[in-house]
N, C-alpha and C positions, 0 to 999 in steps of 0.2 A: 504493500500500500504506500509506504514511504517512497519507494522508487517511482511509482506512478505519479505521486504528487510532485516529485523532483522533476520528472520528465515534463509534466504538464506546466510547471512553473518555467522551465527552460523554453518550452515552446511559446509560452506567453511572452517571455522576455525577447525571444527572437522575433516574433511578430511585431512587438512594440518597437524594437530597434529598426526593423524594416520600414515600419510606418513612419518613424521619425525621419529616416533618410529620405523617403519619398516626399514627405511634407516639406523638409528643408530644401529639397531640390526645386519644389514647386513654388516656393516663396522667395521673394528677394531678400537680400541680406538684412535689411531693416526689420522686416516682418519676422524673420527667423530669430533675430536677437531678442525681439519681444516675446517670442514663444519659448526661449531657452529656460527661463525660470520654471515654467510649467513642465517642461520636459525633464528638468532636473528633479522636480518633485515626484514625477511618475517613476523615474529611475530609482529614487530612494525608496519609494513604496514597494516597487518590485523586489528590490534587494532585501527589504525587511521580510517580505513574504517568503523568500527562499532562504532565509538565514538558517544555518545549521548550528547545533550546539558546538561550542568551542570558543576561540578567542578571535577578536578583531583588534589588530594593532593599528591604530590610526596615527597618521602624522598630519596635524593641523598646521596650515600655513596661511600667511597673508601675502605681503610682498616678500619675494624670495631673495633676501640679501645673502651674502657669502656665508655668514654664520648659520643662517637658517638652512641653507643647502647642505652645509657640513653636518648639522644635527640630523637632517633627514637621511643623508647618505650613511652616516654611522649607524643609525637605528635600523635602517633597511638592511645593512650588511649583517647586523646581529641576527635579525629575523631570518634572512636567507641562509646564513651559515649554521647557526645553532638550532634552528627549528625547521630544517629542510624537510624532514619526514612529516612533520605536522602540517607544513605548507602543502606537501604533496597529497596528503589524505584529507585536506580541508579542515583540519582541527584548528589551524591558525591561518588567518588572512591578513594581508597587508593592504591598507587603504590610505590614500592621500586625499585630503579634503581641504579645499580653500574655504576658510570660515567666513570670508567676506561675501561669498556668493549666497543667494537665497537657498540653494540646496544644502549649504553647510550651517545655516542659521540655527536650526533646531538642535543639532548636535553641539554647536558652540555653546548654546545656552545650557543644555543638559549637563555638559562636562565643565562648565564655567571656564571656557577657554578665552584668554585675553591676548595671548602671544603665541607664536609658533611653539608647539609642544607635542610630545608623544602621549597618547592615551591608550591604555590597555583595557579592553571591554570584554567581559565574559557573557556569552549568550547561552541561555538555557530555555528550551521550549520555544525558541523563536523570539524570546524577550530578553532585555538586558537584565542580567542577574547581579552583576557587580562591575565596578570600573575603578581605575586608578590612573590619575594624571601624573606623569613622570616629570615633575617640575625641575628635578635636579639635573636634567640633561643640559641645562644652560651652564650650571656650575662646573660640569664635567666635560664640556665641549672640547677643551684643549687637552684632555687626558683620555686618549683612545682606550687604554686598558680599563681605567675606572669607569668610563662611559659604557663600554661593552659589558663589564661585570654588573653594573647597575641595571641596565635594560634587560639583560639576560635573566638576572635574579627576579626582577619584577614580573616578567612574563612567565617564568617557571613557577613562581609562587601562585600566580593566578591560574595557571594550568592545573596545578596540584590542589587548588582550592584551599590554600592555607588561610586561616582566619586573619582578619585585620588586626592591627596592633591593639585596638581597644578590646577586641574579643579575646586576644591572648592575655591581656592584663587581667581580664575578668576570670579567665580560666585559672591563671596562676594564683589569684587571690582565693579562688574556691579550693584549689589544691592545697594551699598553705594552711587553710583552715581545717583540713582533714589530716589527722595523724594516723598513718597506716602501721599496722603490726602484722606479724605472720598470720594471725587469726582474722585479720580484716580491720576495719575502722575501730578506733579505741572506744567509740561510743557504744559498740556492741559488747565490750568486755565488762562483765559484772564486777562492781566494786563492793567488797565486803563491808558490812556496817561496822563490825567490830574489828579494828586494826591493831588491838593490843598484842596479839600473838604473832605479828609480822616482824621478822628479825630486822633490826636496824644496824647497818654497818658501823663499826667502831672506828 
């Protein structure tokens, strides 16, 4: 059933793309430019319909200065090199979005993007399950090793569905409040009422 849905979605996307090309050829340049925002919206809607579970690694950009291009290039290299298998099987996707365009507006607001940046988004059941904006790419832009380690770790953590730092601190607090013994939690160990005959070390 899932394969049928995927094939149907691909056919719809192909038909839509063909229709777009025919419309664009039939219209003059001015009319086509007015139609572009609507075409971008349709493309985004089709993409969300066909989204599979996994990760989308977005690179958001505005004007592409040399630094922005460097960040994009380094991030893309990490994705292509370290996640080649995941790219091949569709578990990871790389997407470049111009957040100044109407097609990027919704995502820009959703991920609170103000500057060019990498955002890792986990998709579950065709919906956004979690996301992480990698703001430190700017601080690490001139440190290729540190940059690659940072981006790689963040993508891997999202793939492995590790809890967010606030979730981890909650778990640690819960764990520290429990004292384990070989028999289980100390709260389950009976405490005798009369402790007078318990030996006390000298």
